[in-house]
N, C-alpha and C positions, 0 to 999 in steps of 0.2 A: 922300797919302791923307787922307781925312776920316773921321769916325765913321760916316758913311752908306755908306762903301765896304766893306760887311761881307764880301763875297766876296774882294776884293783883300786885305783884312786877314787873313782866314782862311788864304789861300794863304801869305802872308808868315809867319804864325805857325806853320803846319805845317812850313814850311821851316826856320824858326829853332829850333823846339822839336819835332823829330821823335820824341822819346821820350815826349812827354806825351800822355796820353789826354784829349782835350778835354772828355769827359764828367765828369771829376773836378776840373777847374779851378775855383777860387773866383773870383767876379766881381772881387774886389779885386785878385787876381793878374792876371786878364785885363786889367783896366783899366790896370795898370802896364805890362804887356807890350806892349799896343797902343801906348801912348805912347812906349815905348822903341824901336819900329821905326824904322829909318833914314828911310824915306819918309813917315812919319806927321807931319802938321802940322795940328792942330786944337785948338780950345779945350777943355780938360777939362770945362768946365761944360756943354758941348753933349752930353755923354754921360749916358745913363740906363740903367736896368735893361733896358728893351726893346732898346736898341741892343746892349748886351753879350750879351743872349740871342740876338739875330740873328747876331752874330759867332760865338758859341759853336756855334750850329746850323750855320752855314756851314762852320765848322772841322770839325765832326763829319761833315758830308756830304763834305768834301774828303778826309778820311782813311779813309772807309768804302769 
């Protein structure tokens, strides 16, 4: 996965952290959690606030 795979990342995060409300997560934690995913392989410098926001929104949609 790459930073641009927001839906795929959101699904993986929802599976790995089922008890977390994605509306309450801090972007610093989200950044770390995405990089810790087994299938994730991308340069941390390619991530910005808009990408994290897209991942968070996809995660919210996934669990709603």
